[in-house]
C-alpha positions as CSV (number, residue, x, y, z in Angstrom):
1,M,5.1,-20.8,-7.7
2,S,4.4,-17.5,-6.1
3,A,4.7,-14.1,-8.2
4,W,7.3,-11.3,-7.5
5,Y,4.6,-9.2,-5.9
6,D,3.7,-12.0,-3.4
7,N,7.2,-12.0,-2.1
8,S,7.6,-8.2,-2.0
9,V,8.3,-5.7,0.7
10,F,6.7,-2.2,-0.6
11,Y,7.6,1.2,0.2
12,H,4.7,4.0,-0.3
13,M,5.6,7.3,-1.9
14,Y,3.4,10.5,-2.3
15,P,5.7,12.3,-4.7
16,L,4.0,15.6,-4.8
17,G,4.1,15.7,-0.9
18,M,7.6,14.4,-0.3
19,T,9.4,16.6,-2.8
20,G,7.6,19.9,-1.7
21,A,6.0,20.5,-5.0
22,P,3.5,23.4,-5.3
23,K,0.0,22.7,-4.5
24,E,-1.4,24.4,-7.7
25,N,0.1,23.1,-11.1
26,H,0.9,25.9,-13.6
27,A,3.8,26.4,-16.3
28,E,6.2,28.3,-13.4
29,A,5.5,25.0,-11.1
30,A,7.5,22.8,-13.6
31,A,10.7,21.4,-12.2
32,D,12.8,18.0,-12.4
33,R,11.9,16.9,-8.8
34,F,12.7,13.3,-9.8
35,R,15.9,14.0,-9.3
36,Q,15.1,14.2,-5.5
37,L,13.2,10.8,-5.8
38,D,16.3,9.1,-7.5
39,E,18.3,10.0,-4.5
40,W,15.8,8.0,-2.3
41,I,16.7,4.4,-4.1
42,P,19.8,3.8,-2.2
43,H,17.8,4.3,1.0
44,L,15.2,1.7,-0.2
45,V,17.7,-0.7,-1.0
46,R,19.3,-0.5,2.4
47,L,15.9,-0.7,4.0
48,G,15.1,-4.0,2.1
49,I,12.5,-2.7,0.0
50,S,11.8,-4.8,-3.4
51,A,8.7,-2.8,-4.8
52,L,7.6,0.6,-4.8
53,Y,4.0,2.1,-5.0
54,I,4.2,5.8,-6.3
55,G,1.6,8.1,-6.8
56,P,-0.2,10.1,-8.1
57,L,2.1,11.0,-10.9
58,F,-0.1,12.1,-14.0
59,E,-0.6,15.7,-14.9
60,S,-3.2,17.1,-12.5
61,T,-4.5,20.4,-11.4
62,K,-3.9,20.3,-7.5
63,H,-3.4,17.2,-5.5
64,G,-2.9,14.7,-8.3
65,Y,-6.1,13.0,-8.1
66,D,-7.7,15.4,-10.6
67,T,-5.9,14.3,-13.8
68,R,-6.0,16.4,-16.7
69,D,-3.7,14.2,-18.9
70,F,-3.1,10.5,-18.6
71,R,-0.4,10.6,-20.8
72,L,2.1,13.1,-19.1
73,V,3.8,13.1,-15.9
74,D,2.7,16.0,-13.6
75,R,5.2,19.0,-14.7
76,R,5.8,19.6,-10.9
77,L,7.6,16.5,-10.7
78,G,9.4,16.4,-14.0
79,T,8.9,15.1,-17.5
80,N,8.0,11.5,-19.1
81,E,11.7,11.2,-19.7
82,D,12.5,11.8,-15.9
83,F,10.1,9.3,-14.9
84,R,11.3,6.8,-17.5
85,N,14.8,7.1,-16.1
86,F,13.5,6.8,-12.5
87,V,11.8,3.7,-13.1
88,R,15.2,2.5,-14.9
89,L,16.9,3.4,-11.8
90,C,14.5,1.2,-9.5
91,H,14.6,-1.9,-11.9
92,D,18.5,-1.7,-11.9
93,A,18.3,-1.8,-7.8
94,G,15.8,-4.5,-8.0
95,I,12.8,-2.6,-7.2
96,R,9.6,-3.0,-9.0
97,V,7.4,0.2,-9.7
98,V,3.4,0.4,-9.3
99,V,1.8,3.6,-10.0
100,D,-1.8,5.0,-9.1
101,G,-4.5,4.4,-11.9
102,V,-7.1,7.3,-11.3
103,F,-9.9,5.8,-13.4
104,N,-13.1,6.8,-11.3
105,H,-12.7,10.4,-12.3
106,T,-10.7,13.2,-13.9
107,G,-10.2,16.7,-13.2
108,R,-12.3,19.7,-14.8
109,E,-9.3,20.6,-16.9
110,F,-9.3,17.0,-18.8
111,F,-10.0,17.7,-22.4
112,A,-13.3,15.5,-22.7
113,F,-14.7,17.6,-19.8
114,R,-13.6,20.9,-21.5
115,D,-15.1,19.9,-24.5
116,I,-18.5,19.3,-22.8
117,Q,-18.2,22.9,-21.4
118,E,-17.6,24.4,-24.6
119,N,-19.8,22.2,-26.8
120,R,-22.6,21.1,-24.5
121,E,-25.2,18.8,-26.1
122,H,-22.8,18.6,-29.5
123,S,-19.7,17.4,-27.8
124,P,-18.7,13.9,-28.9
125,Y,-17.8,13.4,-25.1
126,R,-20.9,14.1,-23.6
127,D,-21.6,10.5,-22.5
128,W,-17.9,10.4,-21.1
129,Y,-19.1,11.3,-17.8
130,K,-22.1,10.0,-15.4
131,N,-25.5,11.6,-15.3
132,V,-24.7,14.5,-17.6
133,N,-27.7,16.8,-17.5
134,F,-28.1,20.1,-19.9
135,W,-31.1,21.2,-18.1
136,Q,-29.4,22.3,-14.8
137,G,-26.1,23.9,-13.6
138,S,-23.5,22.6,-11.6
139,P,-22.3,24.0,-8.0
140,L,-19.2,25.2,-9.7
141,G,-21.1,27.5,-12.5
142,D,-21.2,25.1,-15.5
143,S,-24.4,25.2,-17.6
144,F,-24.9,21.5,-17.1
145,S,-24.7,19.1,-14.3
146,Y,-22.8,15.8,-13.7
147,E,-22.3,13.3,-11.2
148,A,-19.0,14.2,-8.8
149,W,-17.0,11.8,-6.8
150,Q,-18.5,12.0,-3.2
151,G,-19.7,15.4,-3.9
152,H,-16.4,16.9,-5.0
153,F,-17.1,18.6,-8.0
154,E,-13.6,19.4,-9.2
155,L,-13.6,15.5,-9.7
156,A,-16.1,14.6,-12.3
157,A,-17.0,10.9,-12.5
158,L,-16.4,8.9,-15.5
159,N,-18.8,6.6,-17.2
160,L,-16.9,3.5,-17.4
161,K,-20.0,1.8,-19.0
162,N,-19.2,3.8,-22.2
163,P,-16.9,1.5,-24.4
164,E,-15.0,4.6,-25.5
165,V,-13.9,5.6,-21.9
166,C,-12.8,2.1,-21.4
167,S,-10.8,2.1,-24.5
168,Y,-9.3,5.3,-23.8
169,L,-8.0,4.1,-20.3
170,L,-6.7,0.7,-21.6
171,D,-4.7,2.6,-24.4
172,A,-3.3,4.8,-21.4
173,V,-2.2,1.6,-19.4
174,S,-0.7,0.2,-22.8
175,F,1.3,3.7,-22.9
176,W,2.5,3.5,-19.3
177,V,3.9,0.0,-19.9
178,K,5.3,1.0,-23.3
179,E,6.8,4.3,-22.1
180,F,7.7,3.6,-18.5
181,D,7.9,-0.2,-18.2
182,I,5.8,0.0,-14.9
183,D,4.8,-3.3,-13.3
184,G,1.6,-2.6,-11.7
185,I,-1.2,-0.2,-11.0
186,R,-2.9,0.6,-7.7
187,L,-6.5,1.6,-8.6
188,D,-7.8,4.4,-6.7
189,C,-11.3,4.1,-5.7
190,A,-11.6,0.6,-6.8
191,N,-14.5,0.1,-4.5
192,V,-16.6,2.2,-6.8
193,L,-15.2,1.2,-10.1
194,D,-17.3,-0.8,-12.7
195,F,-16.7,-4.5,-12.3
196,D,-16.9,-4.9,-16.1
197,F,-14.1,-2.3,-16.4
198,M,-11.8,-4.1,-13.9
199,K,-12.4,-7.4,-15.6
200,A,-11.4,-5.8,-19.1
201,L,-8.6,-4.2,-17.3
202,R,-7.1,-7.5,-15.9
203,A,-7.5,-9.3,-19.2
204,H,-5.8,-6.4,-21.1
205,C,-2.9,-6.3,-18.5
206,D,-2.5,-10.1,-18.4
207,R,-2.0,-9.9,-22.3
208,L,0.2,-7.1,-22.0
209,K,2.7,-8.1,-19.4
210,P,1.9,-11.4,-17.8
211,D,3.3,-10.6,-14.4
212,F,1.6,-7.2,-14.1
213,W,-0.1,-6.6,-10.7
214,L,-3.4,-4.8,-10.0
215,M,-4.3,-3.8,-6.6
216,G,-7.3,-1.8,-5.6
217,E,-8.1,0.7,-2.6
218,V,-11.0,-1.0,-1.0
219,I,-11.9,0.3,2.7
220,H,-15.2,-1.8,3.5
221,G,-16.9,-4.8,2.1
222,D,-16.1,-8.4,1.2
223,Y,-12.5,-8.1,-0.5
224,S,-13.3,-11.1,-2.7
225,R,-15.6,-9.2,-4.5
226,W,-12.8,-7.2,-6.1
227,A,-9.6,-9.7,-5.5
228,N,-10.1,-12.8,-7.6
229,S,-8.9,-14.8,-10.6
230,S,-10.9,-12.3,-13.0
231,M,-10.2,-9.0,-11.6
232,L,-7.8,-7.4,-9.2
233,H,-4.9,-9.6,-7.5
234,S,-5.0,-7.7,-4.3
235,V,-6.7,-4.9,-2.3
236,T,-5.8,-2.7,0.8
237,N,-6.4,-4.6,4.0
238,Y,-8.1,-1.8,5.9
239,E,-9.5,-4.4,8.4
240,L,-6.2,-5.3,9.6
241,H,-4.9,-1.6,9.5
242,K,-7.6,-1.0,12.0
243,G,-6.9,-4.0,13.9
244,L,-3.1,-3.4,14.5
245,Y,-3.4,0.0,15.8
246,S,-6.6,-0.3,18.0
247,G,-5.6,-3.8,19.3
248,H,-2.5,-2.1,20.5
249,N,-4.2,1.1,22.0
250,D,-6.9,-1.0,23.9
251,Y,-4.2,-3.8,24.7
252,N,-6.3,-6.3,23.1
253,C,-4.7,-8.8,20.8
254,F,-7.9,-10.6,20.5
255,E,-9.0,-8.0,17.9
256,I,-6.0,-8.3,15.7
257,A,-6.4,-12.2,15.9
258,H,-10.0,-12.1,15.3
259,T,-9.2,-10.1,12.0
260,I,-6.7,-12.8,11.0
261,R,-8.8,-15.7,11.8
262,R,-11.6,-14.4,9.7
263,Q,-9.4,-13.7,7.0
264,S,-6.5,-16.3,6.8
265,D,-7.1,-19.2,9.4
266,E,-6.4,-22.5,8.0
267,N,-9.8,-23.6,8.9
268,G,-12.2,-21.5,6.8
269,G,-10.5,-18.1,6.3
270,I,-12.5,-16.3,3.8
271,Y,-9.7,-14.8,2.0
272,R,-7.5,-17.6,2.1
273,G,-5.5,-17.4,-1.3
274,I,-5.8,-13.7,-1.6
275,N,-2.7,-12.0,-0.7
276,L,-3.8,-8.9,0.7
277,Y,-1.8,-5.3,0.7
278,T,-1.2,-4.7,4.4
279,F,-0.1,-1.3,5.9
280,V,-0.2,0.5,9.1
281,D,-0.4,4.1,7.5
282,N,-0.6,5.8,4.2
283,H,-1.4,9.2,2.6
284,D,-4.8,9.2,3.6
285,E,-4.5,8.0,7.2
286,D,-2.9,9.5,10.2
287,R,0.7,8.2,10.8
288,I,0.7,5.2,13.1
289,M,3.1,7.0,15.5
290,S,0.5,9.6,15.8
291,K,-2.2,7.0,16.4
292,L,-0.4,4.8,19.1
293,K,-1.1,5.8,22.7
294,N,2.0,4.0,23.8
295,K,4.8,4.7,21.4
296,K,6.8,1.6,22.3
297,H,4.0,-0.2,20.5
298,I,5.7,0.9,17.2
299,F,7.9,-2.1,17.4
300,T,5.3,-4.7,17.9
301,V,3.2,-3.0,15.5
302,Y,5.9,-3.4,12.7
303,T,6.5,-7.0,13.7
304,M,3.0,-8.0,13.2
305,L,3.1,-6.0,9.8
306,F,5.8,-8.1,8.6
307,T,5.0,-11.6,9.8
308,L,1.0,-11.8,9.7
309,P,-0.3,-12.7,6.2
310,G,-0.1,-10.3,3.7
311,I,2.1,-7.9,1.2
312,P,3.6,-5.5,3.7
313,S,4.2,-1.8,2.6
314,V,6.0,1.2,4.8
315,Y,4.7,4.7,3.7
316,Y,7.7,7.1,3.3
317,G,9.0,8.6,6.8
318,S,7.3,6.1,9.0
319,E,10.5,4.0,9.0
320,W,11.6,7.0,11.2
321,G,8.5,7.3,13.4
322,I,7.3,10.4,11.6
323,E,4.2,11.8,13.2
324,G,1.1,13.5,11.3
325,A,-2.5,13.7,11.8
326,R,-5.0,14.9,9.2
327,T,-7.7,17.9,9.8
328,P,-11.2,18.0,8.7
329,Y,-9.9,20.2,5.9
330,C,-6.2,19.3,5.2
331,D,-4.1,16.1,4.6
332,D,-1.0,18.3,4.2
333,M,0.5,16.9,7.8
334,L,0.3,13.3,6.3
335,R,2.2,14.2,3.2
336,P,5.2,16.3,4.2
337,A,8.3,17.3,2.5
338,V,11.4,15.2,3.4
339,S,14.6,15.7,1.2
340,P,17.0,13.1,0.4
341,E,19.7,15.2,2.4
342,Q,17.8,14.3,5.7
343,I,18.0,10.6,5.1
344,S,21.0,10.0,6.8
345,E,20.2,12.3,9.8
346,L,16.8,10.9,10.2
347,N,18.4,7.3,10.1
348,E,20.7,8.3,12.9
349,L,18.1,10.0,15.0
350,H,15.7,7.1,14.7
351,Q,18.0,4.2,14.2
352,D,16.0,1.9,16.8
353,I,12.9,2.3,14.6
354,S,14.6,2.3,11.1
355,S,16.8,-0.7,12.0
356,H,14.0,-2.8,13.2
357,V,11.9,-2.0,10.0
358,R,14.8,-2.9,7.9
359,D,15.5,-6.1,9.9
360,L,12.0,-7.0,9.5
361,A,12.0,-6.4,5.6
362,H,15.0,-8.5,5.0
363,I,13.6,-11.4,7.2
364,H,10.3,-11.0,5.2
365,K,11.9,-11.5,1.8
366,A,14.2,-14.3,3.0
367,H,11.3,-16.6,4.2
368,P,8.9,-17.9,1.8
369,A,6.7,-18.9,4.9
370,L,6.4,-15.5,5.8
371,C,5.4,-14.3,2.4
372,T,2.7,-17.1,1.3
373,G,2.9,-19.6,4.0
374,E,-0.2,-20.8,6.2
375,Y,-1.2,-19.0,9.2
376,R,-1.7,-21.1,12.6
377,E,-2.6,-19.2,15.9
378,L,-0.6,-20.7,18.8
379,L,-1.2,-18.6,22.0
380,L,-3.7,-15.6,22.6
381,T,-4.3,-13.4,25.3
382,N,-5.1,-9.6,25.8
383,R,-1.7,-8.9,25.6
384,Q,0.4,-11.7,24.1
385,Y,0.1,-13.5,21.1
386,A,2.0,-16.2,19.0
387,Y,1.5,-17.7,15.7
388,A,3.1,-19.7,13.0
389,R,3.8,-19.1,9.3
390,L,3.9,-22.6,7.7
391,S,5.4,-23.9,4.2
392,D,6.6,-27.1,3.1
393,S,10.1,-26.3,3.9
394,E,9.8,-23.8,6.8
395,Q,8.2,-23.3,10.1
396,I,8.5,-19.6,11.4
397,I,7.1,-18.8,14.8
398,T,6.3,-15.1,15.9
399,A,5.6,-14.3,19.5
400,V,4.7,-10.6,20.8
401,N,4.1,-9.2,24.2
402,I,2.4,-5.8,24.0
403,D,2.0,-5.3,27.6
404,D,4.2,-2.9,29.3
405,G,5.7,-5.5,31.7
406,A,7.5,-8.7,31.0
407,A,5.7,-12.0,30.2
408,L,6.5,-15.6,29.9
409,L,4.8,-17.3,26.9
410,N,4.4,-21.0,26.8
411,F,3.1,-22.7,23.7
412,R,3.5,-26.0,21.6
413,L,4.8,-25.7,18.2
414,P,2.3,-26.9,15.4
415,S,4.8,-29.3,13.7
416,G,7.1,-30.0,16.3
417,G,10.9,-29.1,16.3
418,S,13.9,-29.6,18.5
419,E,15.8,-26.4,17.9
420,A,15.1,-22.7,16.9
421,V,17.0,-19.8,16.1
422,D,16.1,-16.1,16.6
423,L,16.1,-14.6,13.3
424,Q,16.9,-10.9,14.5
425,T,19.7,-11.9,16.8
426,G,21.1,-15.4,15.0
427,E,20.9,-17.0,18.8
428,P,19.9,-20.1,19.5
429,V,16.6,-20.8,21.3
430,S,15.9,-24.0,23.2
431,V,12.8,-26.2,22.5
432,E,11.8,-29.0,24.8
433,N,9.6,-31.8,23.5
434,G,8.0,-29.6,20.9
435,Q,7.2,-26.9,23.5
436,L,8.8,-23.2,23.3
437,S,9.0,-20.9,26.7
438,L,9.9,-17.5,25.9
439,Q,10.4,-14.6,28.3
440,L,9.7,-11.3,26.5
441,E,10.1,-8.0,27.9
442,G,7.3,-5.1,27.7
443,C,6.6,-4.4,24.1
444,E,9.1,-7.0,22.7
445,S,8.7,-9.5,20.0
446,K,10.6,-12.4,18.8
447,I,10.8,-14.3,15.3
448,L,11.9,-17.8,15.3
449,K,13.0,-20.3,12.8
450,I,12.6,-23.9,13.7
451,V,15.6,-25.6,12.3
452,G,15.2,-29.2,13.7
């Protein structure tokens, strides 16, 4: 039996950005911005969302990933009680809540780092960070040096080989579950986290809450090194993320299909049995609408996101086609403020996209074959692509035309069948001798269920 996360449609919130919180965290910045986030919940329900990834959340100095207190919600968003209430409202609406776990580094205002600044060699926390050296200074004027994450010295790298550090972080996770009743953690920078720490975290969470989900941010490498039975349940599928937008921009469905063959094909896909977290944009990547050369491709991109193997996620605002591209020095364009008062207007202005995403989310959740079914490629050209998702009880067919003009797609069903129904319109589609013949307009897709 599949777990809740395998059958979920996720929504991704970057709360500091979407609520317009101040960039610097100080006493005057404190506010109950969770009231804004509370008002998003009805929108998520209508959109068909069943799980939420929200973060960063915990007390930090600037952007949220420079943590200074793992047991306090960032005061720019509200209090612990405000977040507890937000999780309760999500749960009441049938939405699970997953938060950011920033365990690779802390900010410089974290208590252990400050103690080293004050007491140097005599600090009991001198071994909490990597490569602390009291014979030279840091670029930020400290009387000691230390390892920083990717050269960002406001982010001091934790020593996860230190049992005291691991114990402290696992205790923080226990606190989050006890105090907020969260359902999972997305591990920031999972690609550089210590493997033994992640194994300890998995064992700890399995005991703490049996259906707890651990998902890691991993960009490159063999995803099965992180996602396996002893570590994480899933990781971010950056391979498919890249394939979806560049395959569309180059009018090359072969790139997308190659990624899926490599990962999920029934004949030797290297990640079969691992349900990867799929997305088309996030708080670190340019908005999908800014990446696409042909804006009409947004519809087929989302069709593939929700029907190819994986756990689909929508980044806040992208259900309306919001654009945004980062610069070498700033990510603010990826993390804009959107007030709950704008939701109705945006839904109306961009009804074509938002209704498409909503339909896809509801279809995905309603059909187990789209959540955990086998993948089977049926037809592939540069600009047309058809595939099946198969379970013991379902045969779901997706056909996509990314060409600007109409195309006729002819292919044989993998398990036969005599009738089909269009899951978006409810209209019947004829099947002749186990063969489908579909006329698709430019940038059009269809999702069919074989019913006979």
